[in-house]
C-alpha positions as CSV (number, residue, x, y, z in Angstrom):
1,M,180.3,40.0,174.7
2,M,182.5,40.3,171.7
3,D,183.7,43.7,170.5
4,E,183.8,42.7,166.8
5,V,180.5,43.7,165.1
6,L,181.7,43.1,161.6
7,T,184.7,41.1,160.3
8,V,186.0,41.0,156.8
9,D,188.2,38.0,156.6
10,H,190.6,37.5,153.6
11,V,188.0,38.6,151.1
12,A,188.7,38.5,147.4
13,M,186.6,39.3,144.3
14,E,187.3,38.2,140.8
15,Y,185.0,38.8,137.9
16,K,185.2,36.0,135.2
17,Y,184.3,36.5,131.6
18,A,184.3,34.2,128.6
19,R,188.0,35.0,127.7
20,S,189.3,36.9,130.6
21,S,189.0,37.7,134.3
22,I,189.4,40.8,136.4
23,K,190.5,40.7,140.0
24,T,189.2,43.8,141.8
25,I,190.0,42.7,145.4
26,E,193.1,40.7,146.2
27,D,192.9,40.0,149.9
28,I,191.2,42.3,152.4
29,S,190.9,41.8,156.1
30,F,189.8,44.2,158.8
31,T,187.3,44.4,161.7
32,V,184.8,47.0,162.8
33,K,184.3,47.0,166.6
34,K,181.2,48.2,168.5
35,N,181.0,52.0,168.8
36,Q,183.7,52.5,166.2
37,F,183.6,54.8,163.2
38,V,185.7,53.2,160.5
39,S,186.4,54.6,157.0
40,I,187.6,52.8,153.9
41,I,189.5,54.9,151.5
42,G,191.4,54.2,148.3
43,P,191.8,55.2,144.6
44,S,188.9,55.1,142.2
45,G,188.2,51.5,141.0
46,S,189.8,49.9,144.1
47,G,186.7,48.0,145.0
48,K,185.4,50.1,147.9
49,S,181.8,50.0,146.8
50,T,182.1,46.3,145.8
51,L,183.2,45.6,149.3
52,L,180.1,47.4,150.7
53,R,177.9,45.3,148.3
54,M,179.5,42.2,149.7
55,I,178.8,43.3,153.3
56,L,175.2,43.9,152.4
57,G,175.0,40.4,150.9
58,L,174.3,41.7,147.4
59,T,177.5,40.2,146.0
60,K,179.2,37.0,147.1
61,P,183.0,37.2,147.4
62,T,185.1,34.8,145.3
63,S,186.9,33.7,148.5
64,G,187.1,34.7,152.1
65,R,184.2,35.4,154.4
66,I,182.3,38.2,156.1
67,L,181.2,37.7,159.7
68,Y,178.3,39.6,161.3
69,G,179.2,39.3,165.0
70,D,180.3,35.7,165.0
71,K,178.0,34.4,162.2
72,E,178.6,34.1,158.5
73,E,174.9,34.8,157.7
74,M,173.5,38.2,158.5
75,G,170.3,36.7,160.0
76,T,167.2,38.5,161.3
77,D,168.9,39.4,164.6
78,F,171.6,41.6,162.8
79,R,170.6,44.7,160.9
80,V,172.6,46.7,158.4
81,S,171.4,49.9,156.9
82,V,173.0,51.9,154.1
83,V,173.1,55.5,152.8
84,F,174.2,55.9,149.3
85,Q,175.6,59.0,147.4
86,N,172.2,59.3,145.8
87,A,169.5,59.6,148.4
88,A,167.4,57.0,146.4
89,L,164.0,58.3,147.7
90,F,160.7,57.2,146.2
91,P,159.4,60.4,144.4
92,W,155.8,59.4,144.8
93,L,156.1,59.2,148.6
94,D,156.4,62.1,151.0
95,V,159.2,62.3,153.6
96,L,157.3,60.5,156.3
97,D,156.3,57.6,154.1
98,N,159.9,57.3,152.7
99,V,161.2,56.8,156.2
100,Q,158.3,54.6,157.3
101,L,158.9,52.3,154.3
102,A,162.0,50.8,155.9
103,L,160.0,49.8,159.0
104,E,157.2,48.0,157.2
105,P,158.9,44.5,157.2
106,L,159.8,45.0,160.9
107,I,156.9,46.6,162.6
108,K,153.2,45.8,162.0
109,D,151.7,48.5,164.1
110,R,151.2,51.5,161.9
111,D,151.1,54.0,164.8
112,K,154.4,52.6,166.1
113,R,156.0,53.0,162.6
114,R,154.9,56.6,162.4
115,E,156.3,57.3,165.9
116,I,159.7,55.9,165.1
117,A,159.8,57.6,161.7
118,M,158.9,61.0,163.2
119,N,161.5,60.6,165.9
120,N,164.2,60.0,163.3
121,I,163.0,62.8,161.2
122,R,163.4,65.1,164.2
123,L,166.9,63.7,164.9
124,V,168.2,64.7,161.5
125,G,166.6,68.1,161.6
126,I,163.9,68.0,159.0
127,D,160.8,68.0,161.2
128,G,158.2,70.2,159.6
129,F,158.9,68.7,156.2
130,E,157.4,65.3,156.8
131,K,154.6,65.9,154.2
132,A,157.0,67.3,151.5
133,Y,157.9,65.3,148.5
134,P,161.5,64.7,147.3
135,K,161.2,67.1,144.4
136,E,160.5,69.9,146.9
137,L,163.7,69.2,148.9
138,S,167.3,70.4,148.5
139,G,170.1,67.9,148.0
140,G,171.1,68.2,151.7
141,M,167.5,67.6,152.9
142,K,167.1,64.6,150.7
143,Q,170.2,63.1,152.2
144,R,168.9,63.8,155.7
145,V,165.8,61.8,154.7
146,A,168.0,59.0,153.6
147,I,169.9,59.0,156.9
148,A,166.6,59.1,158.9
149,R,165.4,56.1,156.9
150,A,168.6,54.2,157.6
151,L,168.6,55.0,161.3
152,A,164.9,54.1,161.7
153,T,165.6,50.4,161.8
154,S,168.2,50.8,164.6
155,P,171.0,49.1,162.6
156,D,173.9,47.2,164.2
157,V,176.0,48.8,161.5
158,L,175.3,51.9,159.4
159,L,177.1,51.8,156.0
160,L,177.8,55.0,154.2
161,D,178.7,54.9,150.5
162,E,180.2,58.3,149.8
163,P,177.1,59.9,151.2
164,F,178.3,63.6,151.1
165,S,180.1,63.6,147.7
166,G,177.0,64.9,145.8
167,L,176.4,67.8,148.2
168,D,177.8,71.4,148.3
169,V,180.6,72.1,150.7
170,F,178.4,73.7,153.4
171,S,175.7,71.1,153.3
172,A,178.2,68.3,153.4
173,Q,180.0,69.7,156.4
174,A,176.8,70.4,158.3
175,I,175.5,66.8,157.8
176,R,178.9,65.3,158.8
177,E,178.8,67.2,162.1
178,E,175.2,66.3,162.7
179,L,175.9,62.6,162.0
180,L,178.9,62.7,164.3
181,D,176.7,64.2,167.1
182,L,174.2,61.3,166.7
183,W,177.0,58.7,166.7
184,E,178.6,60.2,169.8
185,S,175.2,60.4,171.6
186,P,174.9,57.7,174.4
187,V,171.2,57.3,173.7
188,E,170.8,57.5,170.0
189,N,171.8,55.2,167.1
190,P,173.9,54.6,165.1
191,N,176.6,53.1,167.5
192,T,178.8,51.6,164.7
193,I,179.5,53.2,161.3
194,L,181.5,52.0,158.3
195,M,182.0,54.6,155.6
196,V,183.4,54.4,152.1
197,T,184.9,57.7,150.9
198,H,187.4,59.1,148.5
199,N,187.7,62.3,150.6
200,V,190.8,62.1,152.9
201,D,189.8,65.2,154.9
202,E,186.4,63.7,155.5
203,A,187.8,60.4,156.7
204,V,190.3,62.0,159.1
205,Q,187.5,64.3,160.5
206,M,185.1,61.5,161.2
207,S,187.0,58.2,161.8
208,D,188.5,56.2,164.6
209,V,190.3,54.0,162.1
210,I,190.9,54.5,158.4
211,V,191.4,51.3,156.2
212,I,193.6,52.4,153.3
213,L,193.3,50.3,150.1
214,S,195.8,50.0,147.3
215,H,195.1,50.3,143.6
216,R,193.3,47.4,141.9
217,P,193.5,44.6,142.8
218,A,192.9,46.0,146.2
219,R,194.7,45.0,149.4
220,V,194.9,46.8,152.7
221,L,198.0,49.1,152.7
222,R,197.4,50.0,156.4
223,E,194.8,50.3,159.1
224,M,195.5,53.8,160.5
225,P,194.1,54.7,163.9
226,I,193.1,58.4,164.1
227,T,193.7,59.7,167.7
228,L,192.9,63.4,167.2
229,Q,190.8,64.8,170.0
230,R,187.1,65.2,169.2
231,P,185.5,67.5,168.1
232,R,188.3,67.8,165.5
233,N,189.6,71.1,164.4
234,T,189.9,70.7,160.6
235,R,192.2,73.7,160.4
236,S,194.7,72.6,163.0
237,D,198.3,71.6,162.2
238,E,197.7,68.2,163.7
239,F,194.7,67.6,161.4
240,Y,196.8,68.6,158.2
241,K,199.6,66.4,159.4
242,T,197.3,63.4,159.7
243,V,195.8,64.0,156.3
244,D,199.4,64.1,154.9
245,Q,200.1,60.8,156.6
246,V,197.1,59.2,154.9
247,L,198.0,60.6,151.5
248,T,201.6,59.3,151.9
249,V,200.4,55.7,152.6
250,M,198.0,56.0,149.6
251,S,200.9,56.9,147.3
252,E,202.9,53.9,148.2
């Protein structure tokens, strides 16, 4: 069984206009292995979110390829879920229905959908709020609903697009720690996570590997393994040293 769950292979992106073109991604290659937490970090405008859209199949690269396992097509046997900065909940649906919605194309049995949705609502710590509507929830609770919805499909890869950047400091840290607990659990999903972030401390706290991108057009400056012992002490000298190492590479 191969370890590589996701492979980005010499991917480039160039937007062409009538009289000009803009290359946002020059040549990016990296792999995400099973049970890894990988972060992509780089300056604003370096193509991080564009890269996620390509992985989701929403944008086709100008050149290069993306492999899901060993296949170039995602297919029905490979599932990718995503959590965005904005929770993107449907305001007319309550929490339970927002989570169940992701399951409708996959599971016909209504009771089974409800069971799975409720299990994931409990996992992210918002049980008791399943009948609440998005307008009745705090920003942190909305993001927990978005995570529950993403986890409900048991994805092979969970994509995170700056999911904590819109939250206050305390909510963001609490959800980071809860998500890490789920990721490290031997019985719960997600097993493999790819996160885009501009927050270096966040990347160092959460990741096994950080893929550091250059300014536009983006290329990989370095794939940096993070070997700090988990759970990571974000106030330790080793943590600050690692953050400095990432910042040094980003300034190259």
